[in-house]
C-alpha positions as a Python dict, from the first residue, in 0.01 Angstrom:
ca = {
    (1, 'M'): (0, 0, 0),
    (2, 'A'): (-108, -103, 351),
    (3, 'D'): (146, -256, 589),
    (4, 'I'): (75, -626, 619),
    (5, 'T'): (153, -729, 976),
    (6, 'V'): (218, -1078, 1113),
    (7, 'S'): (-95, -1049, 1329),
    (8, 'M'): (-307, -975, 1018),
    (9, 'I'): (-165, -1281, 843),
    (10, 'K'): (-226, -1489, 1156),
    (11, 'E'): (-588, -1369, 1184),
    (12, 'L'): (-655, -1445, 817),
    (13, 'R'): (-500, -1790, 857),
    (14, 'E'): (-717, -1862, 1162),
    (15, 'R'): (-1031, -1747, 981),
    (16, 'T'): (-969, -1938, 657),
    (17, 'G'): (-728, -2224, 733),
    (18, 'A'): (-519, -2118, 429),
    (19, 'G'): (-136, -2131, 430),
    (20, 'M'): (74, -1841, 564),
    (21, 'M'): (213, -1739, 223),
    (22, 'D'): (-134, -1755, 62),
    (23, 'C'): (-269, -1533, 340),
    (24, 'K'): (14, -1284, 297),
    (25, 'K'): (-38, -1268, -83),
    (26, 'A'): (-416, -1228, -43),
    (27, 'L'): (-367, -939, 202),
    (28, 'Q'): (-116, -776, -32),
    (29, 'E'): (-352, -812, -330),
    (30, 'T'): (-643, -661, -135),
    (31, 'N'): (-437, -383, 26),
    (32, 'G'): (-486, -524, 376),
    (33, 'D'): (-867, -554, 355),
    (34, 'M'): (-942, -862, 567),
    (35, 'E'): (-1292, -935, 425),
    (36, 'K'): (-1178, -898, 63),
    (37, 'A'): (-878, -1121, 138),
    (38, 'I'): (-1112, -1389, 277),
    (39, 'D'): (-1328, -1369, -37),
    (40, 'L'): (-1018, -1389, -259),
    (41, 'L'): (-889, -1699, -78),
    (42, 'R'): (-1232, -1864, -99),
    (43, 'K'): (-1254, -1799, -476),
    (44, 'K'): (-906, -1939, -534),
    (45, 'G'): (-973, -2234, -305),
    (46, 'L'): (-1304, -2330, -464),
    (47, 'A'): (-1152, -2306, -811),
    (48, 'S'): (-868, -2536, -706),
    (49, 'A'): (-1119, -2769, -535),
    (50, 'A'): (-1265, -2854, -875),
    (51, 'K'): (-916, -2945, -1003),
    (52, 'K'): (-856, -3172, -702),
    (53, 'A'): (-1175, -3376, -758),
    (54, 'G'): (-997, -3632, -977),
    (55, 'R'): (-717, -3708, -732),
    (56, 'A'): (-711, -4037, -540),
    (57, 'A'): (-858, -4024, -191),
    (58, 'D'): (-732, -4342, -20),
    (59, 'E'): (-702, -4219, 339),
    (60, 'G'): (-972, -4095, 575),
    (61, 'I'): (-1179, -4195, 875),
    (62, 'V'): (-1492, -4380, 974),
    (63, 'A'): (-1717, -4144, 1170),
    (64, 'S'): (-2022, -4241, 1373),
    (65, 'Y'): (-2328, -4061, 1498),
    (66, 'I'): (-2583, -4191, 1748),
    (67, 'H'): (-2895, -3976, 1790),
    (68, 'H'): (-2969, -3865, 2149),
    (69, 'N'): (-3271, -4100, 2171),
    (70, 'H'): (-3046, -4396, 2076),
    (71, 'K'): (-3290, -4500, 1801),
    (72, 'I'): (-3086, -4386, 1496),
    (73, 'G'): (-2719, -4453, 1426),
    (74, 'V'): (-2491, -4377, 1131),
    (75, 'L'): (-2150, -4501, 1019),
    (76, 'L'): (-1978, -4293, 751),
    (77, 'E'): (-1656, -4350, 556),
    (78, 'L'): (-1511, -4011, 458),
    (79, 'N'): (-1196, -4020, 244),
    (80, 'C'): (-914, -3775, 178),
    (81, 'E'): (-566, -3799, 26),
    (82, 'T'): (-344, -3809, 336),
    (83, 'D'): (-354, -3931, 694),
    (84, 'F'): (-237, -3582, 799),
    (85, 'V'): (-559, -3420, 671),
    (86, 'A'): (-772, -3706, 810),
    (87, 'R'): (-650, -3609, 1159),
    (88, 'T'): (-735, -3237, 1127),
    (89, 'D'): (-1021, -3089, 1330),
    (90, 'Q'): (-1187, -2951, 1015),
    (91, 'F'): (-1195, -3292, 845),
    (92, 'Q'): (-1325, -3466, 1157),
    (93, 'K'): (-1591, -3198, 1210),
    (94, 'L'): (-1701, -3237, 846),
    (95, 'A'): (-1732, -3614, 896),
    (96, 'A'): (-1934, -3567, 1217),
    (97, 'D'): (-2163, -3310, 1054),
    (98, 'I'): (-2227, -3531, 750),
    (99, 'A'): (-2298, -3834, 972),
    (100, 'M'): (-2550, -3627, 1170),
    (101, 'H'): (-2702, -3502, 843),
    (102, 'I'): (-2745, -3864, 723),
    (103, 'A'): (-2928, -3952, 1047),
    (104, 'W'): (-3167, -3663, 990),
    (105, 'A'): (-3215, -3669, 609),
    (106, 'N'): (-3202, -4047, 546),
    (107, 'P'): (-3046, -4040, 197),
    (108, 'Q'): (-3054, -4363, -4),
    (109, 'Y'): (-2748, -4301, -226),
    (110, 'V'): (-2429, -4094, -219),
    (111, 'S'): (-2469, -3927, -561),
    (112, 'K'): (-2697, -3906, -868),
    (113, 'E'): (-2471, -4157, -1043),
    (114, 'D'): (-2547, -4417, -774),
    (115, 'V'): (-2923, -4421, -840),
    (116, 'P'): (-3001, -4750, -1021),
    (117, 'A'): (-3141, -4704, -1375),
    (118, 'E'): (-3461, -4891, -1287),
    (119, 'D'): (-3533, -4658, -991),
    (120, 'L'): (-3467, -4352, -1206),
    (121, 'N'): (-3685, -4481, -1492),
    (122, 'R'): (-3966, -4561, -1248),
    (123, 'E'): (-3947, -4207, -1107),
    (124, 'I'): (-3952, -4057, -1459),
    (125, 'E'): (-4261, -4262, -1549),
    (126, 'V'): (-4439, -4164, -1225),
    (127, 'E'): (-4365, -3794, -1281),
    (128, 'K'): (-4471, -3811, -1649),
    (129, 'G'): (-4797, -3975, -1544),
    (130, 'R'): (-4850, -3715, -1274),
    (131, 'A'): (-4790, -3427, -1516),
    (132, 'L'): (-5037, -3580, -1767),
    (133, 'E'): (-5296, -3628, -1488),
    (134, 'E'): (-5255, -3260, -1400),
    (135, 'G'): (-5340, -3177, -1762),
    (136, 'K'): (-5000, -3025, -1844),
    (137, 'P'): (-4937, -2968, -2219),
    (138, 'A'): (-4731, -3245, -2383),
    (139, 'A'): (-4474, -2987, -2502),
    (140, 'V'): (-4368, -2898, -2146),
    (141, 'I'): (-4390, -3239, -1978),
    (142, 'D'): (-4017, -3317, -2024),
    (143, 'K'): (-3923, -2984, -1860),
    (144, 'I'): (-4163, -3051, -1571),
    (145, 'V'): (-4021, -3402, -1523),
    (146, 'E'): (-3666, -3261, -1528),
    (147, 'G'): (-3756, -3012, -1252),
    (148, 'R'): (-3921, -3281, -1043),
    (149, 'L'): (-3623, -3514, -1090),
    (150, 'S'): (-3397, -3255, -929),
    (151, 'K'): (-3633, -3264, -626),
    (152, 'F'): (-3613, -3647, -634),
    (153, 'Y'): (-3231, -3628, -629),
    (154, 'E'): (-3246, -3383, -336),
    (155, 'R'): (-3461, -3633, -149),
    (156, 'V'): (-3254, -3948, -209),
    (157, 'C'): (-2892, -3842, -288),
    (158, 'L'): (-2671, -3729, -1),
    (159, 'L'): (-2456, -3491, -209),
    (160, 'E'): (-2765, -3316, -353),
    (161, 'Q'): (-2945, -3265, -20),
    (162, 'P'): (-2968, -2921, 145),
    (163, 'F'): (-2722, -2936, 436),
    (164, 'I'): (-2882, -2971, 781),
    (165, 'R'): (-2672, -2690, 934),
    (166, 'D'): (-2718, -2447, 641),
    (167, 'D'): (-2993, -2533, 396),
    (168, 'S'): (-2883, -2259, 153),
    (169, 'K'): (-2600, -2500, 61),
    (170, 'K'): (-2600, -2861, -52),
    (171, 'V'): (-2383, -3129, 113),
    (172, 'K'): (-2157, -3127, -195),
    (173, 'D'): (-2099, -2748, -147),
    (174, 'I'): (-1996, -2801, 217),
    (175, 'I'): (-1748, -3068, 104),
    (176, 'A'): (-1614, -2838, -173),
    (177, 'S'): (-1553, -2555, 75),
    (178, 'T'): (-1362, -2792, 305),
    (179, 'V'): (-1156, -2911, 5),
    (180, 'A'): (-1078, -2543, -63),
    (181, 'V'): (-950, -2496, 293),
    (182, 'L'): (-764, -2827, 338),
    (183, 'G'): (-627, -2850, -16),
    (184, 'E'): (-708, -3218, -67),
    (185, 'N'): (-974, -3411, -250),
    (186, 'I'): (-1249, -3532, -14),
    (187, 'K'): (-1499, -3802, -106),
    (188, 'I'): (-1775, -3991, 68),
    (189, 'G'): (-1687, -4360, 53),
    (190, 'K'): (-2004, -4519, 187),
    (191, 'F'): (-2249, -4488, 472),
    (192, 'A'): (-2495, -4700, 668),
    (193, 'R'): (-2794, -4567, 861),
    (194, 'I'): (-2971, -4787, 1112),
    (195, 'A'): (-3302, -4687, 1270),
    (196, 'I'): (-3506, -4887, 1519),
    (197, 'G'): (-3830, -5005, 1361),
    (198, 'E'): (-3735, -4919, 1001),
}
């Protein structure tokens, strides 16, 4: 069993944002291996993030982003459970990053559930028509439409969009990893994007 020093615990805490006791336990479980301890904390955190999703998020901040050319601006309401978390650097950085992402990606809705039924039905009809025009067999049209709908959601729903700073992850994944670190439910309340000439 490796000796777990205070400096190791401190380093792990700085790298993950997890609590001191969680860091100590993770280092003990991984025999002092820093990288394995980070992975262990991330797994535990992401698993607990899913459990936190149902909790009320009545605190938070309004973040803003103005593009350098002063032609696009965004206001974003990002919610969490406590004022304490709302004041943390990680939460504020997340809000700033998401506001910048909105300026760039121009989502229309927060989530899939927010897409009005008539817009969704119109998109389904367009994609069915397109697949038929392309001569796709009737048996596979529903599968094709399903695949194209996921692209539609990526285009119009903020949570489904590939994140501007790391397009291997979606915006919802970035939020989930912050939930894992901060230990509170985080939700996007609403946003407004204003662009000159649009």
